[in-house]
C-alpha positions in Angstrom: 55.2 18.1 86.6 52.8 18.7 83.7 54.1 19.5 80.2 51.2 21.9 79.7 52.3 25.3 78.6 50.2 28.4 78.0 50.9 31.9 76.9 47.8 33.1 78.7 48.5 36.3 80.6 45.6 38.0 82.3 45.0 41.6 81.5 44.9 43.4 84.8 43.1 46.8 85.0 45.3 49.5 86.5 44.2 49.6 90.2 44.3 53.3 90.4 43.6 53.9 86.7 40.4 55.9 87.4 42.0 58.0 90.1 43.2 61.5 89.1 46.0 63.4 90.7 45.0 65.6 93.5 47.0 68.8 93.7 47.1 72.1 95.6 49.8 74.5 96.4 50.9 72.4 99.4 50.4 68.8 98.3 50.1 66.6 95.2 49.0 63.0 95.3 49.5 61.0 92.1 48.9 57.4 91.0 52.0 56.1 89.1 51.8 53.9 86.1 52.3 50.3 86.8 55.8 49.4 85.8 58.7 47.1 86.9 59.0 46.1 90.6 61.5 43.3 91.3 61.9 42.0 94.8 65.4 40.7 95.3 66.1 38.3 98.2 69.5 37.2 99.4 71.2 36.2 102.6 70.9 38.9 105.3 74.7 39.3 105.3 74.9 40.0 101.5 75.3 43.8 102.0 77.8 44.1 99.1 75.0 42.8 96.8 73.3 46.2 97.0 76.3 47.9 95.2 76.1 45.2 92.5 72.4 45.8 92.0 73.0 49.5 91.6 75.6 48.7 88.9 73.0 46.7 86.9 71.1 49.9 86.3 67.8 48.2 85.7 66.1 50.8 87.9 66.2 52.4 91.3 67.4 50.1 94.1 65.5 50.5 97.4 66.4 48.7 100.6 63.5 46.6 102.1 65.3 44.8 105.0 68.6 43.0 105.5 69.2 41.0 102.3 66.1 42.4 100.5 65.7 45.1 98.0 63.2 46.4 95.4 64.4 47.3 92.0 61.9 49.8 90.7 61.9 50.8 87.1 59.7 53.3 85.2 59.1 50.9 82.4 58.0 47.2 82.4 60.8 44.7 81.7 60.4 42.3 78.8 60.4 38.6 79.6 63.9 38.3 78.2 65.3 41.2 80.3 63.7 39.8 83.4 65.2 36.3 82.7 68.6 37.9 82.1 68.4 39.9 85.4 67.4 36.8 87.3 70.3 34.8 85.7 72.8 37.6 86.8 71.5 37.4 90.4 71.9 33.7 90.7 73.3 32.0 92.9 73.8 34.9 95.4 70.2 36.2 95.2 66.8 35.4 93.8 64.5 37.9 92.0 60.7 37.8 92.2 58.6 39.9 89.8 56.2 41.9 91.8 55.2 44.2 88.9 51.6 43.0 88.9 51.3 42.6 92.6 52.3 46.0 93.8 51.3 49.6 93.1 53.2 52.9 93.4 51.8 56.2 94.7 53.7 59.5 94.7 53.0 62.2 97.3 54.9 65.5 97.0 54.9 69.1 98.2 55.8 71.2 101.2 53.2 69.4 103.3 54.0 65.8 102.2 55.8 65.0 105.5 52.9 66.3 107.6 50.3 64.3 105.6 52.4 61.1 105.9 53.0 61.8 109.6 49.3 61.4 110.2 49.6 57.7 109.3 53.1 56.5 110.1 55.4 56.5 113.0 58.5 56.9 110.8 60.5 60.2 111.5 60.2 61.8 108.0 62.3 64.9 108.7 65.0 65.3 106.1 67.7 64.9 108.7 66.4 61.5 109.7 64.9 60.3 106.4 67.2 61.6 103.7 66.8 61.4 99.9 67.1 57.7 98.8 66.2 56.4 102.3 63.4 53.7 102.4 61.4 52.1 105.2 58.8 49.4 105.4 56.1 50.7 107.6 52.4 50.9 108.3 50.4 53.8 106.9 47.3 53.5 109.1 46.7 49.8 109.1 48.2 49.2 105.6 51.7 47.8 105.2 53.7 50.0 102.7 57.2 50.6 101.5 58.0 54.3 101.7 61.0 56.0 99.9 62.0 59.7 99.9 62.9 60.2 96.2 63.6 63.9 96.4 63.5 66.7 99.0 59.7 66.9 99.2 58.8 63.9 97.2 57.9 60.4 98.5 56.9 57.2 96.8 54.8 54.5 98.4 54.8 50.9 97.2 51.8 49.0 98.4 50.3 45.6 97.7 47.8 45.8 94.8 44.8 44.7 96.9 45.4 47.6 99.4 46.1 50.4 96.8 42.6 51.9 96.6 42.1 51.9 100.3 45.5 53.5 100.9 44.7 56.1 98.2 41.5 57.0 99.9 43.3 57.3 103.2 45.9 59.6 101.7 43.2 61.7 100.1 41.5 62.1 103.5 44.8 62.9 105.2 45.6 65.5 102.6 42.2 67.4 102.8 43.5 69.8 105.4 46.1 71.1 102.9 43.8 71.2 99.8 
């Protein structure tokens, strides 16, 4: 392995930085500031780890699949905080910083479920998809992680390279309610 070390960090433009929130009385679509998204991976039977992650209070813990979670924070983590979090997770789990690789979009309002239903097969009724519930799904042809964060508020996490395309799709799906 090379001994070469560099402090170079590319400056990435915010993917949805030029996009403005779209709002009506029925629907609001907002790009969220890029912040901390940590993908935590453990053995599929490590269900008790989710409770430990919630105790760490580094952000909102969202289930991805058995043994996988996203920790989503509103503010970026410093290198020291990230390193400390990863040290706490070891050896039961591994953390991967996805902050630069994923983008968050918020959709809210009384028609949010209907807009999302145009693109996903997930049953988004409050009875089936309660507050705090998450699902990895397709919205159209784009893989996304969908979470209900409040009664009529959803947050979508999508890979950076698909964010603009998903945004444009969500805008088109929302036109009926604008």
